[in-house]
C-alpha positions in Angstrom: 106.7 135.0 91.0 104.1 137.4 89.1 101.5 135.6 87.4 99.9 137.4 84.8 96.9 136.0 82.2 95.5 137.3 79.1 92.2 135.9 77.7 91.1 136.5 74.0 88.0 134.8 73.0 88.3 132.5 75.9 87.1 133.2 79.6 88.4 131.1 82.7 86.2 130.1 85.3 87.3 130.8 88.8 88.0 127.0 89.2 90.4 127.0 86.1 92.1 129.8 87.5 92.7 128.3 90.4 94.1 125.1 88.3 96.4 127.5 86.2 97.8 128.9 89.1 98.6 125.4 90.2 99.8 124.2 87.5 102.1 126.8 86.6 103.4 127.2 90.6 104.9 123.4 89.8 107.6 125.0 87.8 108.8 126.4 91.0 110.3 123.1 91.7 112.4 123.1 89.0 114.1 126.8 89.6 114.1 128.8 93.0 114.5 132.0 90.6 110.9 131.5 89.7 109.9 132.2 93.0 111.6 135.6 93.1 109.8 138.9 92.5 112.1 139.6 89.7 110.4 136.7 87.3 107.4 137.2 85.5 105.3 134.1 84.1 102.8 135.5 81.6 99.7 133.2 80.7 98.1 134.0 77.3 94.7 132.2 76.0 93.5 132.7 72.5 90.3 130.8 71.4 90.3 130.2 67.7 87.8 129.0 64.9 89.8 126.5 63.3 88.7 123.5 60.9 90.4 121.0 63.5 88.7 120.8 66.7 91.8 119.9 68.7 93.5 122.9 67.8 90.5 125.3 69.0 92.6 126.7 72.2 96.2 128.2 72.2 98.0 128.6 75.2 101.3 130.7 75.3 103.4 130.6 78.5 106.3 132.9 78.7 108.5 133.2 81.9 111.0 136.1 82.1 113.9 135.8 84.0 116.2 138.6 84.9 118.4 137.7 81.9 116.6 135.0 79.9 113.0 134.9 78.5 111.6 131.4 77.9 108.4 130.4 75.8 106.2 127.3 75.2 103.3 127.4 73.1 100.4 124.3 72.5 97.5 124.2 70.8 94.5 121.8 72.2 90.7 121.3 72.4 90.6 122.7 76.0 93.0 125.0 78.2 94.0 122.8 80.9 95.5 120.0 78.6 97.0 123.1 76.6 98.8 124.4 79.8 99.6 121.1 80.9 101.8 120.5 77.5 103.2 124.1 77.9 104.6 123.2 81.4 106.1 120.1 80.1 107.7 122.1 77.5 109.1 124.5 80.2 110.3 121.7 82.6 113.4 121.2 80.1 114.0 124.6 79.4 114.2 125.5 83.1 116.5 122.9 83.9 118.8 124.0 80.9 118.4 127.4 82.2 119.4 126.2 85.6 122.4 124.4 84.4 123.6 127.2 82.7 123.2 129.4 85.4 124.2 127.5 88.7 
């Protein structure tokens, strides 16, 4: 699994980057194909000025398999809670992918 991250207007601390890798790494429990070198996980974080405080950070996670691309997006007050929500969304998508390609 190759993990890449892109930040626009938001900067992760070293501790947050470790938490990011740990949370996204948990997705490997659901499908072994994520562990392969052919799969790529791309995390994009954007800080935005919005009227709603709870929507100030947008996180998009894209998991690319050899034949399929899965994507989740979440807007929250902080990046780590948005990453949690994206991982929850991806879990069901990965289980469907695993059922189709098993």
